[in-house]
C-alpha positions as a Markdown table, in Angstrom:
| # | Residue | x | y | z |
|---|---|---|---|---|
| 1 | Met | 32.2 | 11.9 | 21.2 |
| 2 | Asn | 31.3 | 14.0 | 18.1 |
| 3 | Ser | 27.9 | 14.5 | 16.4 |
| 4 | Ala | 28.6 | 11.7 | 13.9 |
| 5 | Asp | 29.4 | 9.2 | 16.7 |
| 6 | Leu | 26.3 | 10.3 | 18.6 |
| 7 | Leu | 24.0 | 9.8 | 15.5 |
| 8 | Ala | 25.6 | 6.5 | 14.7 |
| 9 | Asp | 25.0 | 5.3 | 18.2 |
| 10 | Ala | 21.4 | 6.4 | 18.0 |
| 11 | Phe | 20.8 | 4.6 | 14.7 |
| 12 | Glu | 22.4 | 1.4 | 16.1 |
| 13 | Arg | 19.9 | 1.6 | 18.9 |
| 14 | Val | 17.1 | 1.7 | 16.4 |
| 15 | Arg | 18.6 | -1.4 | 14.7 |
| 16 | Glu | 18.6 | -3.3 | 18.0 |
| 17 | Ala | 15.0 | -2.3 | 18.6 |
| 18 | Val | 13.9 | -3.3 | 15.1 |
| 19 | His | 15.6 | -6.6 | 15.2 |
| 20 | Gly | 14.2 | -7.3 | 18.7 |
| 21 | Ala | 10.7 | -6.7 | 17.4 |
| 22 | Val | 11.0 | -8.7 | 14.2 |
| 23 | Glu | 13.5 | -11.6 | 14.5 |
| 24 | Gly | 11.9 | -15.0 | 14.5 |
| 25 | Leu | 8.3 | -13.9 | 13.7 |
| 26 | Ser | 6.2 | -15.8 | 11.2 |
| 27 | Pro | 4.4 | -14.0 | 8.4 |
| 28 | Asp | 1.1 | -14.3 | 10.4 |
| 29 | Asp | 2.7 | -12.5 | 13.3 |
| 30 | Leu | 4.3 | -9.8 | 11.1 |
| 31 | Asn | 1.0 | -9.1 | 9.5 |
| 32 | Ala | -1.3 | -9.4 | 12.5 |
| 33 | Arg | -3.3 | -6.4 | 13.6 |
| 34 | Leu | -4.5 | -6.1 | 17.2 |
| 35 | Asp | -7.7 | -4.6 | 15.9 |
| 36 | Ala | -9.2 | -3.8 | 12.5 |
| 37 | Asp | -7.5 | -0.4 | 12.3 |
| 38 | Ala | -4.2 | -1.1 | 14.0 |
| 39 | Asn | -0.9 | -1.1 | 12.4 |
| 40 | Ser | 1.0 | -4.4 | 12.0 |
| 41 | Ile | 4.6 | -5.1 | 12.9 |
| 42 | Gly | 5.3 | -5.6 | 9.2 |
| 43 | Trp | 3.7 | -2.2 | 8.3 |
| 44 | Leu | 5.5 | -0.3 | 11.1 |
| 45 | Val | 8.9 | -1.6 | 10.3 |
| 46 | Trp | 8.4 | -1.3 | 6.5 |
| 47 | His | 7.2 | 2.3 | 7.1 |
| 48 | Leu | 10.0 | 3.3 | 9.4 |
| 49 | Ser | 12.5 | 1.8 | 6.9 |
| 50 | Arg | 10.9 | 3.6 | 4.0 |
| 51 | Ile | 10.9 | 7.0 | 5.7 |
| 52 | Gln | 14.5 | 6.6 | 6.8 |
| 53 | Asp | 15.5 | 5.5 | 3.3 |
| 54 | Asp | 13.7 | 8.4 | 1.7 |
| 55 | His | 15.0 | 11.1 | 4.0 |
| 56 | Val | 18.6 | 10.0 | 4.4 |
| 57 | Ala | 18.9 | 9.3 | 0.6 |
| 58 | Asp | 17.5 | 12.8 | -0.1 |
| 59 | Ala | 19.9 | 14.4 | 2.4 |
| 60 | Gly | 22.9 | 12.4 | 1.1 |
| 61 | Glu | 21.9 | 13.0 | -2.5 |
| 62 | Val | 22.0 | 9.2 | -3.3 |
| 63 | Glu | 19.4 | 6.8 | -4.6 |
| 64 | Gln | 17.1 | 5.1 | -2.1 |
| 65 | Val | 18.0 | 1.5 | -1.5 |
| 66 | Trp | 14.3 | 0.7 | -2.1 |
| 67 | Phe | 15.1 | 1.4 | -5.8 |
| 68 | Ser | 18.8 | 0.8 | -6.2 |
| 69 | Gln | 18.6 | -2.7 | -4.7 |
| 70 | Glu | 15.2 | -3.5 | -6.1 |
| 71 | Trp | 13.4 | -3.9 | -2.7 |
| 72 | Ala | 10.2 | -2.5 | -4.2 |
| 73 | Ala | 10.0 | -5.5 | -6.6 |
| 74 | Arg | 10.9 | -8.0 | -3.8 |
| 75 | Phe | 8.1 | -6.6 | -1.6 |
| 76 | Gly | 5.6 | -6.4 | -4.4 |
| 77 | Leu | 3.3 | -4.0 | -2.7 |
| 78 | Pro | 0.2 | -2.6 | -4.4 |
| 79 | Phe | 1.3 | 1.0 | -4.2 |
| 80 | Pro | 3.3 | 3.4 | -6.4 |
| 81 | Lys | 7.0 | 2.5 | -6.0 |
| 82 | Gly | 7.8 | 5.7 | -4.1 |
| 83 | Ala | 5.2 | 5.1 | -1.4 |
| 84 | Thr | 6.5 | 5.4 | 2.2 |
| 85 | Gly | 3.3 | 4.7 | 4.2 |
| 86 | Phe | 3.0 | 8.3 | 5.2 |
| 87 | Gly | -0.8 | 9.0 | 5.5 |
| 88 | His | -1.8 | 5.4 | 4.8 |
| 89 | Ser | -5.4 | 4.5 | 5.5 |
| 90 | Ser | -6.3 | 1.4 | 7.4 |
| 91 | Arg | -7.0 | -0.4 | 4.1 |
| 92 | Gln | -3.5 | 0.5 | 2.8 |
| 93 | Val | -1.9 | -0.7 | 6.1 |
| 94 | Ala | -3.7 | -4.0 | 5.6 |
| 95 | Ala | -2.3 | -4.2 | 2.1 |
| 96 | Val | 1.3 | -4.4 | 3.4 |
| 97 | Gln | 1.6 | -8.1 | 3.7 |
| 98 | Val | 5.2 | -9.0 | 4.6 |
| 99 | Gln | 6.3 | -12.5 | 3.4 |
| 100 | Ser | 9.1 | -13.1 | 6.0 |
| 101 | Ala | 11.1 | -11.6 | 8.8 |
| 102 | Glu | 14.1 | -12.1 | 6.6 |
| 103 | Leu | 12.7 | -9.9 | 3.8 |
| 104 | Leu | 11.7 | -7.2 | 6.2 |
| 105 | Leu | 15.0 | -7.2 | 8.1 |
| 106 | Gly | 16.9 | -7.4 | 4.8 |
| 107 | Tyr | 15.4 | -4.1 | 3.6 |
| 108 | Tyr | 15.8 | -2.5 | 7.0 |
| 109 | Asp | 19.5 | -3.6 | 7.3 |
| 110 | Ala | 20.2 | -2.3 | 3.8 |
| 111 | Val | 18.7 | 1.1 | 4.8 |
| 112 | His | 20.7 | 1.0 | 8.0 |
| 113 | Glu | 24.0 | 0.4 | 6.2 |
| 114 | Gln | 23.4 | 3.3 | 3.9 |
| 115 | Thr | 22.4 | 5.5 | 6.8 |
| 116 | Met | 25.5 | 4.6 | 8.8 |
| 117 | Arg | 27.8 | 5.4 | 5.8 |
| 118 | Phe | 26.1 | 8.8 | 5.6 |
| 119 | Val | 26.1 | 9.7 | 9.3 |
| 120 | Arg | 29.7 | 8.5 | 9.9 |
| 121 | Gly | 30.9 | 11.0 | 7.2 |
| 122 | Leu | 29.2 | 14.0 | 8.8 |
| 123 | Asp | 30.9 | 16.8 | 10.6 |
| 124 | Asp | 29.2 | 19.2 | 13.0 |
| 125 | Ala | 28.9 | 22.0 | 10.4 |
| 126 | Ala | 27.0 | 19.7 | 8.0 |
| 127 | Leu | 24.1 | 19.5 | 10.5 |
| 128 | Asp | 23.3 | 23.1 | 9.9 |
| 129 | Arg | 22.7 | 22.6 | 6.1 |
| 130 | Val | 19.1 | 23.3 | 5.1 |
| 131 | Val | 17.6 | 20.2 | 3.6 |
| 132 | Asp | 13.9 | 21.2 | 3.3 |
| 133 | Glu | 12.8 | 24.8 | 2.7 |
| 134 | Ser | 9.0 | 23.9 | 2.6 |
| 135 | Trp | 8.8 | 24.3 | 6.4 |
| 136 | Ser | 9.0 | 27.5 | 8.5 |
| 137 | Pro | 11.6 | 27.6 | 9.8 |
| 138 | Pro | 13.5 | 25.5 | 7.1 |
| 139 | Val | 14.6 | 22.1 | 8.2 |
| 140 | Thr | 18.3 | 21.5 | 8.8 |
| 141 | Leu | 20.0 | 18.2 | 8.3 |
| 142 | Gly | 20.4 | 17.9 | 12.1 |
| 143 | Val | 16.7 | 18.4 | 12.7 |
| 144 | Arg | 15.8 | 16.0 | 9.9 |
| 145 | Leu | 18.0 | 13.2 | 11.3 |
| 146 | Ile | 16.6 | 13.7 | 14.8 |
| 147 | Ser | 13.1 | 13.6 | 13.3 |
| 148 | Val | 13.9 | 10.3 | 11.6 |
| 149 | Leu | 15.3 | 8.9 | 14.8 |
| 150 | Ala | 12.3 | 9.9 | 16.8 |
| 151 | Asp | 9.9 | 8.4 | 14.2 |
| 152 | Asp | 12.0 | 5.2 | 14.0 |
| 153 | Leu | 12.1 | 4.7 | 17.8 |
| 154 | Gln | 8.4 | 5.4 | 18.2 |
| 155 | His | 7.5 | 2.8 | 15.5 |
| 156 | Ala | 10.0 | 0.2 | 16.7 |
| 157 | Gly | 8.6 | 0.6 | 20.2 |
| 158 | Gln | 5.1 | 0.1 | 18.8 |
| 159 | Ala | 6.3 | -3.0 | 17.0 |
| 160 | Ala | 7.8 | -4.4 | 20.2 |
| 161 | Phe | 4.5 | -3.7 | 22.0 |
| 162 | Ile | 2.6 | -5.6 | 19.4 |
| 163 | Arg | 5.0 | -8.5 | 19.5 |
| 164 | Gly | 4.6 | -8.7 | 23.3 |
| 165 | Ser | 0.8 | -8.6 | 22.9 |
| 166 | Leu | 0.9 | -11.4 | 20.3 |
| 167 | Glu | 3.2 | -13.5 | 22.5 |
| 168 | Arg | 0.7 | -13.3 | 25.4 |
| 169 | Arg | -2.2 | -14.6 | 23.3 |
């Protein structure tokens, strides 16, 4: 197994977790918050998708699918088009009202497809390329992709927990 295969496998695991947390949910369940300041499943999956889209598109020097496939218009969120959810307040989290599981998974799957095309084309040497010099030490592509995976898995796990909590009500 090479690095590209390993990364592809990891992103496929994220896809399984995201689909497991979202499939079949109603808009009410997607937008439910366990308390007044908690994240919803809809916000968590939208956010992990936006971060993955933003970071992978930047690393691959391609346009984010959020823009190229007009997902921003489909979601109709009350934020600047480039918002990713990073640093969102409780009020901003509440403003992410996802209309359907199909919409949310449609965007996630489009991001996943672009990500898979990108990672399958990588060789080991590409992972050493610096993609962000604003950190010390500078962030390499390999570190950036592991960061995205860690964030994705954490948020997908949170979404699965919320789903389980809602199903027990």
